[in-house]
C-alpha positions in Angstrom: 22.0 -23.2 5.3 21.3 -23.1 9.0 24.3 -20.9 9.9 23.1 -18.3 6.9 19.4 -18.5 8.4 20.6 -17.7 12.1 23.0 -14.5 10.1 20.3 -13.0 8.5 18.2 -13.3 11.1 20.2 -11.6 13.2 20.5 -12.1 17.2 17.5 -13.8 18.7 14.9 -10.8 20.5 15.3 -10.5 23.9 12.1 -12.3 25.5 11.0 -9.2 27.3 10.5 -7.7 24.2 9.9 -10.7 21.9 5.6 -10.8 20.8 3.6 -14.0 20.3 3.2 -14.5 16.5 -0.9 -14.5 16.0 -2.6 -18.1 15.0 -5.0 -17.9 12.1 -8.0 -18.2 14.3 -6.8 -14.9 16.6 -7.0 -13.8 12.6 -9.6 -14.6 11.5 -11.4 -13.3 15.0 -10.0 -10.5 14.7 -11.5 -9.9 11.4 -14.7 -11.0 12.4 -15.1 -9.1 15.5 -13.8 -5.6 13.2 -16.5 -6.3 10.6 -19.0 -6.5 13.3 -18.4 -3.4 14.6 -18.0 -1.6 11.5 -21.7 -3.0 10.4 -23.1 -2.0 13.9 -21.7 1.7 13.3 -23.3 1.1 9.5 -26.5 0.6 11.8 -26.5 3.2 14.7 -25.3 5.9 11.5 -27.7 4.5 8.6 -24.6 5.2 6.1 -25.5 2.1 3.7 -23.1 2.7 1.7 -19.8 2.3 3.8 -19.9 -1.9 3.0 -21.4 -1.7 -0.2 -20.2 -3.6 -3.3 -19.3 -0.9 -4.8 -17.5 0.5 -1.7 -15.8 -2.1 -2.1 -15.0 -2.2 -5.1 -13.7 1.5 -5.3 -11.6 1.1 -2.1 -9.7 -2.1 -4.0 -9.0 0.2 -7.4 -7.8 2.9 -5.0 -5.7 0.5 -2.6 -3.9 -1.9 -5.4 -2.0 1.6 -6.8 -0.9 2.0 -3.0 -0.3 -1.7 -2.3 2.1 -2.3 -5.8 3.9 0.9 -4.4 4.1 -0.4 -0.6 5.6 -4.1 -2.0 8.1 -2.7 -4.3 9.6 -0.5 -0.8 9.4 -4.0 1.0 11.2 -5.4 -2.1 13.3 -2.6 -1.3 14.0 -2.2 2.0 14.3 -6.0 2.8 17.3 -5.7 0.9 18.9 -2.6 3.0 18.0 0.3 0.4 15.5 2.8 1.8 13.0 3.6 -1.4 11.7 7.6 -1.3 12.0 7.2 -4.7 8.5 5.7 -5.0 6.1 7.8 -6.2 9.0 9.3 -8.8 9.0 5.1 -10.4 4.9 5.4 -10.2 5.6 8.3 -12.7 7.6 7.0 -14.8 5.2 3.7 -14.9 1.9 6.1 -15.8 3.9 7.4 -18.7 5.1 4.7 -19.9 2.4 2.7 -19.4 -0.1 5.3 -21.5 2.5 5.6 -24.0 2.6 2.0 -25.2 -0.6 1.4 -23.9 -2.5 3.6 -26.6 -0.7 2.5 -29.7 0.2 -1.2 -28.9 -3.0 -2.0 -26.5 -3.2 -2.2 -22.8 -1.5 -5.2 -21.7 2.0 -3.6 -23.9 1.1 -0.8 -21.8 1.8 -2.3 -18.6 4.9 -4.0 -19.5 5.9 -0.9 -20.6 5.3 0.5 -17.2 6.8 -2.1 -15.6 10.0 -1.4 -17.7 9.5 2.6 -16.6 9.7 1.7 -13.4 12.7 -0.7 -13.5 14.3 2.3 -15.4 14.0 4.1 -12.1 15.1 1.5 -10.0 18.1 0.6 -11.4 18.9 4.3 -11.1 18.1 4.4 -7.8 21.0 1.7 -7.2 23.3 2.7 -9.3 23.1 5.5 -7.2 23.2 4.2 -3.9 25.0 1.0 -3.9 27.1 1.5 -6.4 28.2 5.6 -5.1 27.1 5.5 -1.8 24.9 8.5 -2.1 22.5 8.4 0.5 18.9 7.0 -0.4 16.9 9.6 1.0 18.6 12.4 -1.3 18.6 9.6 -4.4 15.0 9.3 -3.9 14.0 12.5 -3.6 16.3 13.4 -6.7 14.1 10.7 -8.8 10.8 12.0 -7.6 11.7 15.3 -8.7 13.6 14.3 -12.2 10.3 11.7 -12.9 8.1 14.5 -13.0 10.6 17.0 -15.3 11.0 14.1 -17.8 7.7 12.8 -18.1 6.7 16.2 -18.9 9.3 16.9 -21.4 8.6 13.7 -23.1 4.4 14.6 -23.3 5.4 17.4 -25.2 6.6 15.1 -27.7 4.4 11.7 -27.4 1.0 13.1 -26.5 0.7 17.2 -27.7 -0.6 17.6 -31.2 -2.2 13.6 -31.2 -6.4 13.4 -31.1 -7.6 13.4 -27.6 -3.8 14.1 -26.2 -1.9 17.1 -25.1 0.9 18.1 -22.9 -0.3 17.3 -19.6 -2.2 14.1 -20.8 -2.5 11.0 -22.8 -5.5 9.9 -25.5 -8.0 7.4 -24.5 -5.9 3.9 -23.0 -8.3 0.8 -24.8 -9.3 -1.0 -21.4 -8.3 -4.2 -19.9 -11.3 -7.1 -19.7 -12.7 -7.2 -16.2 -14.3 -10.1 -15.1 -17.4 -11.0 -13.1 -18.9 -14.6 -11.5 -22.2 -14.3 -12.8 -25.1 -15.2 -10.3 -22.7 -15.2 -7.2 -22.7 -11.2 -7.8 -26.2 -10.8 -8.2 -27.0 -12.8 -4.9 -24.5 -10.5 -3.1 -25.6 -7.4 -4.4 -29.0 -8.5 -3.6 -27.9 -9.9 0.1 -26.0 -6.3 0.6 -29.2 -4.3 -0.4 -31.4 -6.0 2.8 -28.9 -3.8 5.4 -28.9 -7.2 7.6 -26.6 -6.7 10.6 -23.6 -8.8 9.4 -24.2 -10.8 6.6 -25.3 -7.6 4.2 -22.0 -6.4 4.9 -19.9 -9.9 4.1 -22.2 -9.7 1.0 -20.8 -6.7 0.2 -17.1 -7.5 0.6 -18.0 -10.5 -1.4 -19.6 -9.0 -4.0 -17.3 -6.6 -4.5 -14.3 -8.5 -5.0 -16.6 -10.6 -7.5 -18.1 -8.0 -9.5 -16.2 -6.0 -12.6 -12.6 -7.3 -11.4 -10.0 -6.2 -13.4 -7.7 -9.0 -14.7 -4.7 -6.7 -13.8 -6.3 -6.2 -10.1 -6.3 -10.5 -10.0 -2.5 -9.9 -11.1 -1.4 -7.3 -8.4 -3.5 -9.6 -5.8 -1.5 -12.1 -6.3 2.2 -10.8 -6.0 1.5 -10.2 -2.3 1.4 -13.9 -1.5 3.6 -14.7 -4.2 6.6 -11.7 -2.7 5.7 -13.7 1.2 6.7 -17.3 -0.7 9.7 -15.3 -2.2 11.2 -13.5 0.2 10.3 -16.3 3.1 10.5 -19.6 1.6 13.2 -19.8 -1.1 16.8 -19.2 -0.5 16.8 -16.4 -2.7 14.7 -14.6 -0.7 16.9 -15.6 2.2 19.8 -14.3 1.1 18.5 -11.0 0.0 16.9 -10.0 3.2 20.3 -11.0 4.8 21.6 -8.3 3.0 19.2 -6.1 4.7 19.7 -7.3 8.1 23.8 -8.1 8.1 25.2 -7.4 4.4 28.9 -8.1 6.1 27.8 -11.4 7.7 26.2 -12.2 4.2 29.4 -11.6 2.2 31.2 -13.4 4.4 28.9 -16.7 3.6 29.4 -16.2 -0.4 26.7 -14.2 -1.0 27.2 -11.4 -3.7 25.3 -8.4 -1.9 25.9 -5.7 -4.4 24.4 -8.5 -7.2 20.8 -9.2 -4.6 20.3 -5.2 -3.7 20.7 -4.0 -7.7 17.7 -7.1 -8.5 15.8 -5.3 -5.2 15.8 -2.3 -5.8 15.2 -3.1 -9.7 12.1 -5.1 -8.7 10.9 -2.4 -6.1 11.0 0.3 -9.0 8.9 -2.6 -11.7 6.4 -3.0 -9.1 6.3 1.2 -8.5 6.2 1.5 -12.1 3.5 -1.8 -12.7 1.2 0.9 -10.1 1.3 3.5 -11.8 0.8 1.9 -15.4 -2.6 1.2 -12.9 -3.6 4.4 -12.2 -3.5 5.2 -16.1 -5.2 1.8 -17.7 -7.0 0.6 -16.0 -8.1 3.5 -13.2 -9.0 6.6 -15.1 -7.6 4.9 -19.1 -5.7 8.0 -19.3 -2.6 10.0 -18.0 -2.7 12.3 -16.6 0.2 15.1 -15.5 -0.2 14.6 -11.4 -2.1 11.5 -11.1 -0.2 9.8 -9.1 -1.1 12.2 -6.1 0.9 11.3 -3.4 0.2 7.7 -3.9 4.1 6.2 -3.5 4.6 7.8 -0.2 1.0 6.4 0.9 3.0 3.2 -0.4 5.6 3.5 1.6 3.3 4.5 4.7 1.6 1.4 4.2 4.7 -0.5 3.6 6.2 0.8 7.6 2.2 -0.1 9.1 2.7 -3.2 8.1 6.1 -3.7 9.8 8.0 -4.9 6.6 5.9 -7.5 6.1 3.1 -8.7 2.9 0.4 -8.8 4.8 0.5 -6.2 7.1 1.4 -4.2 3.7 -1.7 -5.0 2.2 -3.9 -4.3 5.2 -2.2 -1.1 5.4 -3.4 -0.6 1.4 -6.7 -1.4 1.9 -7.3 0.8 5.1 -5.9 3.6 3.0 -7.7 2.7 0.2 -11.4 2.3 2.5 -10.4 5.6 3.5 -9.9 7.3 0.4 -12.9 5.5 -1.6 -14.9 7.4 1.6 -14.5 10.4 0.8 -15.3 9.8 -2.8 -18.8 7.6 -2.2 -21.0 9.1 0.0 -18.4 12.0 1.1 -19.8 13.5 4.4 -22.1 11.3 5.5 -19.3 8.4 5.4 -16.5 10.1 7.0 -19.2 11.1 9.8 -20.1 7.5 10.1 -16.2 6.7 10.6 -16.4 9.1 13.6 -18.6 7.2 15.2 -16.1 4.4 14.7 -13.1 5.8 15.6 -14.8 7.2 18.8 -15.6 3.7 19.7 -12.1 1.5 19.0 -10.8 4.8 21.3 -12.7 3.0 24.2 -11.0 -0.5 22.8 -8.2 1.6 23.2 -8.5 2.7 26.7 -9.7 -0.8 28.2 -6.5 -2.2 26.7 -4.6 0.9 28.2 -6.4 -0.3 31.5 -5.2 -3.4 30.9 -1.5 -2.9 30.3 -1.5 -0.7 33.6 -0.6 2.6 31.2 -2.7 5.2 33.0 -1.2 8.4 30.7 -2.6 6.7 27.5 -5.9 5.3 28.6 -7.0 8.8 30.1 -5.5 10.6 26.6 -7.5 8.0 24.4 -10.7 8.3 26.8 -10.4 12.6 26.6 -10.0 11.7 22.2 -12.8 9.4 22.3 -15.3 12.0 24.3 -14.2 14.5 21.8 -15.5 12.5 19.3 -18.7 11.5 20.6 -19.4 14.8 20.8 -18.6 15.7 17.4 -21.1 13.0 16.4 -24.1 13.5 18.3 -23.9 17.3 18.0 -23.6 17.6 14.0 -25.0 15.8 10.7 -22.0 15.8 8.8 -18.2 17.2 9.1 -16.5 20.2 6.7 -15.9 19.5 3.6 -12.1 20.1 4.5 -12.0 16.8 7.0 -13.2 14.9 4.4 -10.6 15.7 1.8 -8.2 15.5 4.7 -9.3 12.0 6.1 -6.9 9.7 4.0 -4.0 11.8 5.1 -5.3 12.1 8.5 -6.0 8.1 8.7 -1.9 8.1 7.3 -0.3 9.9 10.0 -2.5 7.8 12.8 -2.0 4.6 11.8 1.6 5.0 11.6 1.4 6.9 15.1 -0.1 4.1 16.5 1.6 1.2 15.4 5.2 3.2 15.4 5.9 1.1 19.0 5.8 -2.4 16.9 8.3 -1.7 14.4 11.0 -3.2 13.4 12.4 -2.2 10.7 16.0 -4.4 8.6 19.0 -3.9 10.6 20.9 -2.6 7.8 18.0 -0.7 6.0 19.8 2.2 4.7 23.2 1.6 6.1 26.0 2.3 3.4 27.8 -0.9 2.3 31.3 -1.2 0.6 31.9 -4.3 -1.0 34.7 -6.3 0.9 34.2 -5.3 4.9 33.3 -8.0 6.1 37.4 -9.4 5.4 
């Protein structure tokens, strides 16, 4: 087992390029500092809604499908298969989830949504693993195919039914929601006081205990479950070895094809679950085009998280929060975020100076000054910028995190059985 661990992990990183893992107290301190900074921005800007119970609930609802898509991408890429087809698998999940949901109930819809995504994942595995087609080409083809297939099937399944049409399904029965009695009301009362830090913390806790869908709870539990399976079990070690060095894994008796098939099929199922969440929980109805690129954003969240479940969850939360700002309060909330971003860039300037990276510090200082000027000279931002905020955030986060990323070494590399002999 020790030999397989060494091979799966690959060569040890050089000391000069190594990064120390953050301990739990340090992580908690960073989170507390970030929350304090957001609270300060809220007090200065007067945008009290940015950490309200409703804002947190909305951010969570928007983050869950992105996170599930990102989790799906993580499973596939840890086994060495790039899954650009997450968007198409989500589309299959929305359609099959809605089709089964309006006939047999929401939980059957969830099951069929997962199965629909698994079909897309299995197709991707056959094309890339068995036939060795380029992973990007296969993923793009699945995205296009999913749009055409669901549009064709809608003409037979939904058109002519009351409440349905060729582009949408009838209304689906909702999944039960849970609220913690007492605690929910107390958190809402504290949040409405608008106190520094305390009200912000109350808003976050209140959003997690008020009107929470049972499917959201399942989705949140899948994050630690994925970490445990992939990093704490022999199965996970073998699967990750296929993404690091499939030839070495094969020499140790690992059936590389089998683990790649399992990983990509699970990847599709998780993306399909994200699609089912959109149709059943988020909207209660299937509509053509409702994924809105969340599969791609989920892929970006996975990359931001450095192919780790915890980091991926933070990335999905960030994108969900930004998207929620656009929907709740719109221009006022995004205007407050200009101040937050300007302050973060000041911190970045100080860090770059400490690292003696003077050019980077100068660029960050200029951008920070421009944002401060924009914030203090205007009362709100243009509506076009509000609409683009989630996508700007995606590009910004990826550009800032690109220096520390390390994807699995054999990710996207063609593999043929017997290469290790």
